[in-house]
C-alpha atoms as one frame of an Amber mdcrd trajectory, in Angstrom:
protein
 -20.942  52.142 -39.440 -21.259  55.312 -41.946 -23.553  58.225 -41.493 -27.060
  57.370 -42.756 -29.437  59.713 -41.194 -29.849  63.369 -40.563 -31.977  64.262
 -37.572 -33.124  67.538 -35.853 -33.392  67.139 -32.101 -36.273  69.749 -31.310
 -35.593  70.241 -27.439 -37.549  72.215 -24.675 -34.455  73.618 -23.422 -30.704
  72.990 -23.170 -30.211  72.610 -19.381 -28.804  69.847 -17.243 -31.942  67.822
 -16.142 -32.599  64.474 -16.564 -34.432  64.815 -19.962 -31.829  66.812 -21.529
 -28.931  64.686 -20.148 -30.567  61.810 -21.900 -30.435  63.614 -25.042 -26.884
  64.481 -24.837 -26.092  60.970 -24.290 -28.028  59.991 -27.341 -26.351  62.360
 -29.611 -22.836  61.824 -27.923 -22.884  58.336 -28.651 -23.845  58.407 -32.330
 -23.125  61.936 -33.885 -21.065  61.259 -37.043 -21.141  57.805 -36.503 -24.727
  56.650 -37.438 -26.497  60.045 -37.249 -25.621  63.643 -38.121 -27.443  65.811
 -35.713 -28.764  69.357 -35.287 -30.319  70.812 -32.319 -33.080  73.468 -32.158
 -34.070  74.599 -28.693 -37.394  76.511 -28.095 -36.164  78.455 -25.226 -32.850
  80.562 -24.680 -29.698  78.403 -24.698 -28.470  76.943 -21.315 -25.230  74.770
 -20.586 -26.310  72.460 -23.396 -25.354  74.829 -25.955 -21.560  74.424 -25.005
 -22.159  70.552 -24.727 -23.478  70.628 -28.313 -20.596  72.794 -29.562 -17.925
  70.419 -27.977 -19.642  67.611 -30.013 -19.758  69.800 -33.179 -23.195  69.736
 -33.151 -25.057  72.991 -34.555 -27.456  74.408 -31.941 -29.845  77.153 -32.195
 -32.163  78.548 -29.321 -35.167  80.908 -29.125 -36.261  83.796 -27.025 -39.606
  81.938 -26.163 -41.673  85.350 -25.740 -45.269  85.331 -24.745 -47.340  82.790
 -22.943 -46.446  79.253 -24.349 -43.921  81.056 -26.577 -46.504  82.335 -28.999
 -44.666  85.533 -29.975 -41.703  83.284 -30.970 -43.774  80.885 -32.952 -43.006
  82.004 -36.439 -39.434  82.376 -35.811 -39.145  78.937 -34.630 -41.107  77.692
 -37.462 -38.970  79.329 -40.073 -35.615  77.920 -38.266 -37.064  74.424 -38.416
 -38.016  74.777 -42.053 -34.208  75.424 -42.651 -33.674  71.906 -41.597 -32.791
  69.449 -44.562 -32.845  65.777 -43.244 -34.729  62.777 -42.282 -36.362  63.115
 -38.749 -37.412  65.239 -36.363 -37.090  64.294 -32.803 -39.268  66.330 -30.130
 -37.496  66.029 -27.019 -40.376  66.924 -24.497 -43.460  68.088 -26.085 -44.697
  71.704 -25.852 -47.244  73.392 -27.411 -45.037  75.687 -29.473 -42.994  72.929
 -30.824 -45.630  70.723 -31.521 -47.631  73.374 -33.519 -44.215  74.526 -35.336
 -43.759  70.978 -36.905 -47.719  70.115 -37.418 -48.304  69.245 -41.146 -44.733
  69.321 -41.985 -43.509  66.373 -44.387 -40.528  64.918 -42.080 -40.849  61.744
 -40.315 -41.529  62.790 -36.850 -40.627  61.062 -33.315 -41.905  62.278 -30.158
 -40.190  61.601 -26.661 -42.242  61.759 -23.480 -39.900  62.286 -20.647 -42.220
  62.944 -17.858 -45.325  61.766 -15.977 -48.954  62.678 -17.365 -50.170  63.628
 -13.997 -52.903  61.620 -12.156 -55.390  64.859 -11.687 -58.539  65.085 -13.876
 -57.380  68.424 -15.404 -53.772  67.072 -16.167 -55.258  63.874 -17.884 -57.649
  66.184 -19.830 -54.585  68.202 -21.134 -52.989  65.186 -22.133 -56.355  63.662
 -23.992 -56.403  66.941 -26.062 -52.533  66.764 -26.643 -52.828  63.472 -28.075
 -55.977  63.917 -30.006 -54.528  67.084 -32.011 -51.076  65.696 -32.121 -50.778
  62.002 -31.766 -51.387  61.479 -35.433 -48.599  63.661 -36.459 -45.820  61.326
 -35.123 -44.578  58.194 -36.470 -43.405  56.921 -33.266 -43.854  58.027 -29.536
 -41.059  56.960 -27.312 -41.946  56.646 -23.694 -38.939  56.501 -21.116 -40.271
  54.520 -18.489 -42.789  51.704 -18.232 -44.994  53.944 -15.894 -45.278  56.479
 -18.857 -46.030  53.818 -21.316 -49.098  52.421 -19.462 -50.328  56.059 -18.798
 -50.048  56.721 -22.563 -51.994  53.638 -23.393 -54.791  54.673 -20.978 -55.231
  58.115 -22.201 -54.868  57.606 -25.815 -55.288  53.569 -26.538 -55.647  54.427
 -30.313 -51.991  55.330 -30.310 -50.689  51.972 -28.885 -49.114  50.871 -32.094
 -46.969  53.968 -32.175 -45.567  53.605 -28.660 -42.184  52.484 -27.676 -40.506
  51.922 -24.500 -36.858  53.217 -24.243 -35.701  53.443 -20.496 -32.821  56.283
 -19.749 -29.287  54.795 -19.585 -25.926  55.486 -17.770 -22.630  54.104 -18.330
 -20.378  54.200 -15.288 -20.365  50.777 -13.465 -17.815  50.463 -10.859 -17.820
  51.106  -7.254 -15.520  54.233  -6.119 -12.309  53.363  -4.619 -11.490  55.250
  -1.316  -8.747  57.085  -3.170 -11.086  58.480  -5.612 -13.655  59.331  -3.104
 -11.134  61.256  -1.088 -10.006  63.025  -4.244 -13.245  63.969  -5.321 -14.312
  65.323  -1.897 -11.130  67.498  -1.847 -12.052  68.660  -5.323 -15.493  69.774
  -4.053 -14.004  71.178  -1.032 -16.222  68.861   1.491 -15.400  67.212   4.596
 -13.207  63.912   3.812 -13.920  62.071   6.841 -17.765  62.269   7.011 -20.530
  60.211   5.538 -21.853  62.044   2.661 -25.502  61.971   1.695 -26.525  63.657
  -1.494 -29.202  64.259  -4.341 -29.278  66.183  -7.662 -31.859  67.925  -9.564
 -34.001  70.975 -10.024 -34.528  72.786  -6.855 -38.416  73.011  -7.562 -41.391
  72.119  -5.544 -41.934  68.894  -7.232 -38.464  67.627  -6.456 -39.123  67.760
  -2.493 -35.465  68.737  -1.566 -37.318  69.947   1.582 -37.924  66.211   2.355
 -33.825  65.717   1.836 -33.385  68.469   4.303 -35.873  67.163   6.895 -34.674
  63.605   6.817 -31.018  64.544   6.872 -31.769  66.752   9.972 -33.345  63.647
  11.382 -30.226  61.482  10.643 -27.725  63.981  12.203 -29.648  63.499  15.546
 -28.581  59.778  15.783 -25.444  59.886  13.524 -23.875  63.411  13.739 -20.942
  62.483  11.539 -22.890  63.256   8.371 -22.613  65.886   5.648 -25.243  66.810
   2.929 -24.335  67.606  -0.660 -27.065  68.961  -3.205 -26.187  69.363  -6.760
 -28.503  71.386  -8.885 -30.287  74.877  -8.781 -33.493  76.577  -8.945 -36.208
  78.657  -7.383 -36.221  76.864  -4.113 -32.538  77.273  -3.308 -33.050  80.198
  -0.795 -35.931  78.504   1.023 -33.977  75.474   1.449 -30.992  77.155   2.780
 -33.586  78.872   5.443 -35.145  75.444   6.147 -31.517  73.945   6.758 -30.679
  76.998   9.028 -34.043  76.526  11.060 -33.312  72.944  11.504 -29.867  73.504
  12.771 -27.823  71.925   9.948 -26.765  74.710   7.655 -23.184  73.941   8.490
 -23.809  70.488   7.406 -25.288  71.245   4.043 -23.539  72.313   0.746 -25.235
  73.663  -2.298 -23.059  72.790  -5.218 -25.257  74.379  -7.792 -25.468  73.140
 -11.506 -22.782  70.608 -12.597 -21.994  70.026 -16.200 -20.251  66.650 -15.085
 -21.618  64.979 -12.206 -18.991  62.350 -12.094 -17.110  63.735  -9.212 -20.285
  64.340  -7.385 -21.314  60.596  -7.391 -17.823  59.727  -6.638 -17.800  61.737
  -3.324 -21.113  60.169  -2.201 -21.938  57.390   0.268 -25.499  57.417  -0.042
 -28.265  59.243  -2.197 -31.612  60.241  -0.465 -33.898  60.795  -3.551 -37.428
  62.415  -3.071 -39.897  63.579  -5.575 -43.690  63.914  -5.964 -43.460  63.011
  -9.338 -40.905  61.475 -11.649 -40.903  59.489 -14.637 -37.873  57.605 -14.093
 -35.500  59.377 -11.552 -32.116  59.766 -13.463 -30.418  60.530 -10.476 -31.333
  57.404  -8.704 -29.887  55.344 -11.994 -26.743  57.254 -12.109 -25.893  56.963
  -8.445 -26.736  53.179  -8.632 -24.175  53.154 -11.669 -21.251  54.312  -9.113
 -22.393  51.814  -6.445 -23.768  54.426  -4.356 -27.036  52.874  -2.441 -30.153
  54.803  -2.930 -33.032  55.422  -0.521 -36.101  57.098  -2.150 -39.596  58.137
  -1.721 -41.447  58.989  -4.890 -45.418  59.401  -5.027 -45.843  59.154  -8.534
 -43.667  57.678 -11.567 -41.493  54.980 -12.672 -38.685  54.895 -10.234 -39.570
  51.227  -9.483 -38.206  50.266 -12.848 -34.776  50.764 -11.417 -34.942  50.442
  -7.634 -36.275  47.068  -6.377 -37.373  47.701  -2.792 -35.123  46.107  -0.255
 -33.197  44.074  -3.006 -30.828  47.065  -4.546 -32.373  49.952  -2.414 -35.203
  51.252  -0.517 -38.100  52.871  -2.130 -41.436  54.013  -0.754 -44.724  55.653
  -2.076 -44.948  58.468   0.575 -42.677  60.980   2.153 -42.317  59.446   5.494
 -39.608  61.309   7.281 -39.193  58.427   9.945 -39.012  55.663   7.574 -36.525
  57.322   5.245 -34.185  58.228   8.091 -34.518  54.679   9.654 -33.665  53.073
   6.077 -30.593  55.610   5.707 -29.445  54.688   9.256 -29.793  51.152   8.521
 -27.499  51.202   5.630 -24.964  53.425   7.506 -24.936  51.101  10.426 -24.914
  47.524   8.592 -22.050  47.382   6.412 -23.213  43.915   4.988 -26.343  45.388
   3.761 -24.656  48.468   2.264 -22.305  46.269   0.356 -25.186  44.053  -0.939
 -27.005  47.100  -2.114 -23.789  48.376  -3.705 -23.280  45.335  -5.683 -26.821
  44.682  -6.560 -27.092  48.527  -7.846 -23.975  48.059 -10.182 -25.606  44.604
 -11.518 -28.900  46.241 -12.201 -27.387  49.239 -14.326 -25.046  46.872 -16.105
 -27.602  44.287 -17.255 -30.616  46.795 -18.185 -29.692  50.483 -18.320 -26.346
  50.573 -20.485 -25.709  53.560 -23.127 -25.379  50.734 -25.693 -28.745  49.345
 -25.187 -30.298  52.828 -25.018 -28.767  53.793 -28.365 -29.517  50.476 -30.013
 -33.226  50.997 -29.149 -33.352  54.519 -30.480 -31.719  53.521 -33.883 -34.275
  50.744 -34.167 -37.088  53.108 -33.881 -35.596  55.592 -36.480 -34.807  52.952
 -38.884 -38.296  51.645 -38.555 -39.639  55.104 -39.188 -37.650  55.624 -42.242
 -38.447  52.109 -43.536 -42.104  52.806 -43.487 -41.923  55.869 -45.729
């Protein structure tokens, strides 16, 4: 298929979170095939700037000075006006980015990658956002059924613009013992222990403190455990102190940000995922694509779109340390159940969350937006 669209991806940042990773997948699968991409980040460039360069995609960033980046507004708007093409895709709304493109003549698509929140204050902010900016967009993409239902409740007048496109991942096979051994050697972690891991921003909302508590609980019943955390953030030092206080500091390794998580997932036996709010839980989906069973606790969000409790993993709506540890130990001790969840996880990803399906749905939205000209 020849190139037929030019799209500017206006992104909140160029880091390695789930929102950004999904954007990189879309661009990787379509650049110079169906779409010619450009990238504009409203914040200073991160590792994603290198990813864009490797894909031969021009990527610019901004200083984001002042509250909500207001002092960078005019510079951002100038850079956006330099774009000559068909569509601006806003990956994750921000006040600065939405103001910068408001009133422009481009076709515009908005991607909502996070929950709207449950408090009155949070919902009111979103009501204002949709009231002032919703009509600017030709399509609004929600990346989980949970987000879609929230958006319908908050702004029912925008329902005709709302589209559901769930995240995707590609790897769909169980890691061999040989590859698992090699991955652990590469990460310099024990090759003979049961490895429990999680990946993401080390921020309060992601509840890695729950991960540490549950791992400490598991270690009391099953000492042959090692814990692996991929990612970074402001909570890193506090989490190290917590692990030390719980007596498991020698059983936890912090890898920092990993540009490619392939080796990380290959090294794992189990993923323990905890979050106060997650629109979808990309780590969950990626782990399942490697046949790694997941035990999760999520207070708010759409993780139940991918984990079906007791069918392909365990998912509970509260951070119950005892229950989470019990589920992990059940998988550790019951090989038949473990293998059942492995196969069910692989099948879930293969059927519903492939990159091909993800790209196809995006292309359908882009084509519909352009046809409506």
